[in-house]
N, C-alpha and C positions, 0 to 999 in steps of 0.2 A: 504495500499499500505505500502511497506517494503524497500523504496529505501531510505535510511539512509542519505548518503553525496556524494561528490565527491570524488571517489575512486582515479582518476589518469586523466592523462591529455597526449596523446600518441605524441610523434613528432621523423617525420623520418628525420633518421642520414644518413650521407655518412660513417661513421665510429664511429663503437660504441665505443670505445676503447677511441678513442680521445671526443669525447662527453663527457665522463665520468670524464675524467680528468677536462675539459671543467668547467662542471657543480658544478663538488666536488672541483677545487681549485677558482672558479669564483665566483660562488653562493654558495658555503657553503653546499651544497645536500653532502650527504653519500650515496654511492654505497651498497643498499644491496641485490641483487642478480640480474647475469645475466643466464637466459633460454633460451634453443633454443625454439622451435616454433612445431606445428603440421607439416606447410611447411618450410622442412629443409633447407631452404637460408635465411631464416627469424633469426634473434637475437632478443633479450628483452631485456633491462636493466632495471632495477628499482632504484630509489633513491629518499631519502627524506629529511627534514631536521633533524639534529640529533637530537631523541626524540621525536620527532613529526610526525610518521610516518601514522597519517589518511589521509593524501593525499600526492602522489605519482606522482613525472614523470615519467614515461615511454615513454623509448628509442626504436624504432625500425630502425633495421636495416635490407636493403635487400629485401625491402618490392615493390621497386618500381625501377627502371635502373635507372632513373634522378628524380631527387629529384626540386618540381618548386622554380624558384627564392622568391616567397613569398607563406608562405599558408601551410608550413612545418606541423603544428597541424593539426594531423590527425585524432583526436575524442578525445571527452570528456567522460570518464568513472565514472559511478555512481556505489557504494559498496551496493550491495542489500543483504538481508540476505537468500533470497533462489532463484538462480538462477531458478530451473526447476517452481515454484510458479509464478516469474515476466515473464519467454516466456510464460506460459500457458496463462496469462493474458493478455499480450502483442498481443497475436495472435487475442485474441478476438476484438482488437480493429483496425482501420481504421488508419494503420501506413505502408510507404512506405517500399520498402528491407529492410524486416526483414531476419535476415538468416534463412535459411531450420529448422538449428539443434542449439543445445549448442554444443559449442568445448571446448575441455578440451585441457588443456596445459601439458606438461610433470610434471611441478611441483605442478597437481593437480588442480591448478585454473580452473574457469568455468567461459565462458562470451557468450553472442551472442551481434549482431549489429542490427541497425535500421537505421532510417533517421527521422530527424527531419522534419518541415513543408516547409523549405526553402534548403533542400539535405545536412543538417550537419549530421555527421554520431557520434550516441550515443551507448554507448555501455554500458549493465549491467551487471555487476561484481561480481564473490562471491571466494574471495580471499581466498587459502589456506594456506595463512601463518596467 
């Protein structure tokens, strides 16, 4: 198995720029990239600690019309060496809510989602960066 680390944690936000400013000014993260999604209503921003981009924070704007009062953490993503190999491996296991196919973002990063035993959303992610 080639899962290497937690790639990022995705947090749903109402204003991507306000959240970028907050996480830079309050937490000390550095904004790495803002990109679109294949769903044009969604914007993604990635942040990390300066000099430590091994694990990132992903901000997600436009995924839902209204954010829940608690539980804005959308998913935990794990970095993988080869998303195609992992997708094929996971298809052979008894997991629920596996995406029908791998998604490729405009920046070339690729991923798929599935659910853990208690419904938690998990992502296997191969970064283009």
